[in-house]
C-alpha positions in Angstrom: 78.6 52.6 -20.1 78.3 55.5 -22.9 75.1 57.5 -23.2 74.5 58.8 -26.3 71.5 61.6 -27.3 70.3 61.6 -30.9 70.1 65.3 -30.6 74.1 65.7 -30.5 75.1 62.2 -31.7 74.9 61.3 -35.2 72.9 58.5 -37.2 76.3 56.5 -37.6 77.2 56.7 -33.7 74.0 55.3 -32.7 73.8 52.6 -35.3 77.4 51.9 -34.3 76.2 51.1 -30.6 73.2 49.5 -31.4 74.3 47.0 -34.3 76.2 43.7 -33.2 77.5 41.4 -35.6 78.5 37.7 -35.2 82.1 37.3 -35.5 82.9 34.2 -37.2 85.6 35.1 -39.4 88.4 34.0 -37.2 90.7 32.1 -39.6 93.3 30.5 -36.7 89.8 29.3 -35.3 88.1 28.0 -38.0 91.1 26.2 -39.0 91.3 24.5 -35.7 87.6 23.7 -36.0 87.9 22.1 -39.6 90.9 20.0 -38.4 88.5 18.4 -35.6 85.5 18.2 -37.8 87.9 16.1 -40.1 89.7 14.2 -37.5 86.2 13.0 -36.0 85.1 12.2 -39.5 88.0 10.0 -40.0 88.9 8.2 -36.9 85.3 8.5 -35.0 85.1 7.7 -31.4 88.8 7.3 -30.9 89.1 11.1 -31.6 86.1 12.0 -29.6 87.9 10.3 -26.5 91.3 12.3 -27.0 89.8 15.4 -27.6 87.7 14.7 -24.4 91.2 14.2 -22.4 92.8 17.0 -23.9 90.1 19.9 -23.5 88.0 18.2 -20.5 90.8 16.6 -18.8 88.9 13.4 -18.7 89.5 9.7 -20.1 86.6 8.2 -21.1 86.1 4.2 -22.2 82.0 4.5 -22.7 80.7 7.9 -24.4 77.2 7.3 -24.0 75.5 8.2 -20.4 74.0 4.8 -18.7 71.0 4.0 -17.6 72.0 3.7 -14.2 73.6 7.2 -14.4 70.1 8.0 -15.6 68.3 6.8 -12.7 71.1 7.9 -9.9 70.1 11.4 -11.5 66.8 11.6 -10.4 67.5 10.5 -6.6 70.5 13.4 -6.7 68.4 16.5 -7.5 66.5 18.0 -4.6 62.5 17.7 -4.7 62.2 21.8 -5.0 64.5 21.5 -8.3 62.7 18.4 -9.9 59.3 20.7 -9.1 60.7 23.6 -10.9 62.0 21.9 -13.9 58.6 20.0 -14.2 56.9 23.1 -14.0 58.9 24.5 -16.6 58.5 21.5 -18.9 54.9 21.8 -18.8 54.4 25.3 -19.5 57.3 24.9 -22.7 55.3 21.8 -23.6 51.9 23.5 -23.6 53.3 26.6 -25.6 54.7 24.4 -28.2 51.5 22.4 -28.8 50.3 25.7 -30.1 52.7 25.7 -33.0 51.8 22.3 -34.5 50.7 22.4 -38.0 49.0 19.6 -40.3 49.2 18.9 -43.7 47.1 20.3 -46.1 45.0 19.6 -49.3 42.9 21.8 -51.8 41.3 20.8 -55.2 39.9 23.1 -58.1 36.7 22.1 -59.9 38.8 20.3 -62.8 40.4 17.9 -60.4 43.7 19.5 -59.7 45.0 19.0 -56.3 48.0 20.9 -54.5 48.9 20.7 -51.0 51.8 20.6 -48.2 52.6 17.4 -46.3 54.1 18.0 -42.7 57.0 15.6 -41.5 58.6 15.3 -38.7 62.7 15.1 -38.7 63.8 11.5 -38.2 66.7 12.3 -35.8 67.8 16.0 -34.2 71.1 16.3 -31.9 70.6 19.0 -29.3 74.0 20.4 -28.1 74.1 21.7 -24.5 77.5 23.5 -22.8 78.7 21.8 -19.8 81.9 21.5 -17.9 81.8 23.9 -15.0 78.6 25.5 -16.0 75.2 23.6 -15.8 72.3 24.5 -18.3 69.0 22.3 -17.9 66.8 24.8 -19.0 68.4 25.0 -22.4 67.6 21.0 -22.3 63.9 21.6 -22.0 63.9 24.7 -24.1 65.6 22.8 -27.1 64.3 19.0 -26.7 60.8 19.9 -25.8 60.0 21.6 -29.4 61.4 18.7 -31.2 59.4 15.7 -29.1 56.5 18.3 -29.6 57.1 18.3 -33.6 57.1 14.6 -33.4 60.9 14.1 -33.7 61.4 10.2 -33.4 65.1 10.3 -32.0 66.6 13.1 -29.6 70.5 12.8 -29.0 72.1 15.1 -26.8 75.7 16.1 -26.4 77.3 18.0 -23.4 80.8 18.2 -22.0 81.6 16.0 -18.8 82.7 17.0 -15.5 86.2 16.6 -14.3 84.6 13.4 -12.4 83.6 12.1 -15.9 80.1 12.3 -15.0 77.0 14.7 -16.5 75.4 17.1 -14.0 72.4 15.5 -12.4 70.1 18.4 -13.3 71.2 18.0 -17.2 70.1 14.2 -16.7 67.1 15.0 -15.3 66.1 17.8 -17.7 66.9 15.5 -20.3 64.5 13.0 -19.1 61.5 15.4 -18.9 62.2 16.6 -22.2 62.1 13.0 -23.8 65.8 13.1 -24.7 66.7 9.5 -26.0 70.5 9.3 -25.6 73.0 11.4 -24.0 76.7 11.7 -24.7 79.5 13.1 -22.8 81.1 14.8 -25.3 81.3 18.7 -25.8 83.0 21.3 -28.1 83.5 21.2 -31.6 84.0 17.5 -31.4 80.3 17.0 -30.5 79.0 18.6 -33.4 81.4 17.0 -35.7 79.8 13.3 -33.9 76.2 14.5 -34.5 77.0 15.5 -38.3 78.9 12.7 -39.4 78.2 9.9 -36.7 80.7 7.8 -35.2 81.0 4.2 -34.0 78.8 5.4 -30.6 77.0 8.6 -31.7 74.6 8.3 -34.8 74.4 10.9 -37.5 71.4 13.5 -36.9 69.2 15.2 -39.3 69.4 18.9 -37.6 71.6 20.3 -34.9 70.4 22.9 -32.1 71.6 24.5 -29.3 73.6 27.2 -27.6 77.6 26.9 -27.4 81.0 29.0 -27.7 82.8 30.5 -30.6 84.1 26.6 -31.4 80.8 25.0 -31.7 79.2 28.2 -33.5 81.9 27.7 -35.9 81.4 23.8 -36.1 77.7 24.2 -36.5 78.4 26.8 -39.6 80.8 24.4 -41.2 78.6 21.3 -40.9 75.7 23.3 -42.5 74.6 21.4 -45.3 75.6 17.7 -44.1 73.0 18.5 -41.6 70.7 21.6 -40.6 71.3 23.7 -38.0 69.0 25.8 -35.8 70.6 29.3 -35.8 74.4 30.8 -35.3 74.1 32.1 -32.0 76.3 35.0 -30.6 76.1 36.3 -26.9 73.2 37.3 -25.0 71.8 40.5 -25.6 68.6 42.9 -24.0 67.1 46.3 -25.3 65.0 48.0 -22.8 62.0 50.5 -24.3 61.0 52.7 -21.9 59.2 56.0 -21.2 59.3 58.2 -18.1 56.8 55.8 -16.2 59.6 53.2 -16.1 60.9 51.8 -12.5 64.4 52.4 -13.0 65.4 49.6 -10.5 63.3 47.0 -12.7 65.2 48.6 -15.7 68.6 48.2 -13.9 68.4 45.0 -13.1 66.9 43.6 -16.3 69.9 45.0 -17.8 72.3 43.6 -15.6 70.1 40.0 -16.0 71.7 39.5 -19.7 75.3 41.7 -19.1 76.1 38.9 -16.3 76.5 36.3 -18.6 79.8 37.1 -19.7 81.6 40.0 -21.1 80.6 39.4 -24.5 76.9 40.2 -23.9 75.0 43.2 -24.6 72.3 45.4 -22.8 70.7 48.9 -24.1 68.2 51.5 -22.8 66.3 53.6 -25.0 64.3 56.4 -23.6 63.3 59.9 -24.4 63.3 60.7 -20.7 66.9 62.3 -19.4 65.6 61.8 -15.9 65.0 57.7 -16.2 68.1 57.6 -18.0 70.2 59.0 -15.0 68.3 57.2 -12.2 69.0 53.9 -14.2 72.3 55.0 -14.0 72.7 55.4 -10.6 70.7 51.8 -10.0 73.1 49.8 -11.9 76.1 51.2 -9.8 74.4 50.3 -6.7 73.2 47.1 -7.9 76.9 46.0 -9.4 78.1 46.5 -6.0 76.4 43.9 -4.5 76.2 41.7 -7.2 78.9 38.4 -7.0 79.6 38.9 -10.8 80.6 42.6 -10.6 83.8 42.3 -12.6 82.0 40.5 -15.4 79.1 43.2 -15.2 81.3 46.1 -15.1 83.3 45.1 -18.1 80.5 44.0 -20.1 78.8 47.3 -19.7 81.8 49.3 -20.5 82.0 47.3 -23.6 78.7 46.5 -24.9 76.5 48.9 -22.3 74.5 51.7 -23.7 71.9 54.2 -23.0 70.3 56.4 -25.9 68.0 59.2 -25.1 65.7 60.2 -28.3 63.6 63.1 -28.9 60.3 61.0 -28.7 59.0 57.6 -28.2 58.5 57.6 -32.1 62.1 57.7 -32.4 63.1 55.2 -29.7 60.7 52.6 -31.4 62.5 53.1 -34.7 66.1 52.5 -32.9 64.7 49.2 -31.0 63.6 48.0 -34.4 67.0 48.7 -35.6 68.6 47.1 -32.5 66.7 44.0 -33.4 67.7 42.4 -30.1 67.2 39.4 -28.6 64.9 40.4 -25.8 63.0 43.6 -26.1 61.6 44.8 -22.8 58.5 47.1 -23.2 58.7 49.2 -20.2 56.3 51.7 -20.9 53.1 52.8 -19.5 51.0 51.1 -22.6 53.1 48.0 -23.7 50.2 46.6 -25.8 49.7 50.4 -27.6 53.6 49.6 -29.0 53.4 45.7 -29.5 52.3 46.0 -33.4 55.1 48.7 -33.8 57.5 46.0 -32.8 59.1 44.4 -35.9 62.5 43.1 -34.9 62.7 41.0 -31.8 63.7 37.6 -30.7 61.0 38.0 -27.7 59.1 40.9 -26.4 58.6 41.1 -22.9 55.8 43.2 -21.8 55.6 45.3 -19.0 57.0 45.4 -15.0 56.1 41.6 -14.2 57.8 40.0 -17.4 61.3 40.0 -16.4 63.8 38.0 -19.0 64.5 35.5 -16.1 60.8 34.6 -16.6 61.5 33.9 -20.6 64.6 32.3 -19.8 63.1 29.6 -17.1 59.1 29.2 -17.2 57.3 31.4 -19.4 56.7 28.6 -22.2 58.2 30.1 -25.6 62.0 28.7 -26.2 64.7 31.1 -25.2 66.9 29.7 -28.1 66.5 33.2 -30.0 68.2 34.8 -32.7 71.2 37.1 -31.6 73.5 39.8 -33.2 71.0 41.6 -34.7 69.4 38.3 -36.7 65.8 39.2 -35.3 65.6 41.3 -38.5 64.9 37.8 -40.1 65.1 34.9 -38.0 62.7 33.4 -35.4 62.9 31.8 -31.9 63.6 28.1 -32.0 60.2 26.5 -32.5 58.2 23.2 -33.6 58.6 24.5 -37.2 62.3 23.8 -37.2 61.8 20.0 -36.4 59.5 19.4 -39.1 60.2 19.2 -43.1 57.2 20.6 -45.3 56.9 18.6 -48.9 54.9 20.2 -51.6 52.2 17.4 -53.2 50.9 17.8 -56.6 48.1 15.7 -58.2 46.3 16.7 -61.5 43.7 14.7 -63.6 44.0 15.0 -67.4 41.2 17.5 -67.3 42.9 19.9 -64.8 46.6 19.6 -66.7 44.6 20.3 -69.9 43.2 23.5 -68.3 47.0 24.9 -67.5 48.6 23.3 -70.4 49.0 26.6 -72.3 50.6 28.6 -69.5 52.8 25.7 -68.9 54.0 25.6 -72.7 54.5 29.5 -73.1 56.4 29.5 -70.1 58.2 26.5 -71.0 58.7 28.0 -74.8 60.0 31.3 -73.4 62.5 29.6 -71.1 63.9 27.7 -73.9 63.2 24.6 -72.2 61.3 22.3 -75.1 61.4 19.0 -72.9 59.1 20.9 -70.3 56.6 21.7 -72.9 56.9 18.4 -74.6 56.1 16.8 -71.2 52.9 18.4 -71.5 52.1 18.2 -75.1 52.5 14.5 -75.2 49.9 13.7 -72.3 47.4 15.3 -74.0 48.2 13.8 -77.3 47.5 10.2 -76.0 
């Protein structure tokens, strides 16, 4: 893992370590995804079955999960896991209830009315990675905010397992989250199906959820046909710590993200050389005992880094430059620094707010902006599942009060019909 000191390293070296970009410009991958999208648009379910056989090794006659499979899932999941899922669902729902908006209107003294109408999307598609892995938490984190927003129908697509089934944990999470229909379709072909619609899978208004590079490129290419949540890259964490931080906690929180896969990133920014050295030692000890040590070693070598700063002010500046998905404040007074954090998907405060808490049960959706996009993007939230429509209703008198300004601006822009649309109404 690289260790840089701002006393010796150049600004360019530090920036190069901290700033990541989402690489979606692979021409070969884009070409393959284009072909899949076009094929699904042309042939619908037949194309989906062929791709499921080719990529997942499963031949399916029926793409949709049956009511019997959903019922069976409830019996297959052990009671403690059911309780954990339900606890997570309750906390996620409660958090997102606070984000709900209502329509509003205001009038002036002349009878002019303006306002904003809030309307839920009609149908949303949720993509959840699957196959060998299982991510029930992603189901909850994507579908519950949609349900809270008032979305009428939620469709979920996920790859089948080798036996042609969907993992019962995913099915149980779908039921807890209020998903209406589940389909055994994964990859770019699932994105195509939800964007264009097929004989079995209805076209949706917006697609949300994480996926591999093929899924992400597919979301990029169908944007405009449907809405998407974001183009998400690999997971990442940046820990901002002072000399009071516990090096064991810092180390394990860096490893929490690094264990996802070799593309994830983990950073520590601190003014304390002693802490930096202690964290390195704790990481070395912890990695030796973790089952994913090969992934961890490669991740930390490729995408890990420690930056030793001159002071905490510089550390905060660099944390904002990093704009990480997860930012952990491992400092003596985390609330002192919170107002200075401008760019982060989620801020985890103090020793007892690990990323694991945010990933599963804290409440906020763990679908967060990555690759530095926290500079301008937000976590998945209720606003992602509603539309805002402007409403304007003026009386004749209210229109007369602003007519002069309208006519002046229309004349300056050379738009005579705009001007006359007002003049004629006030002349009649």
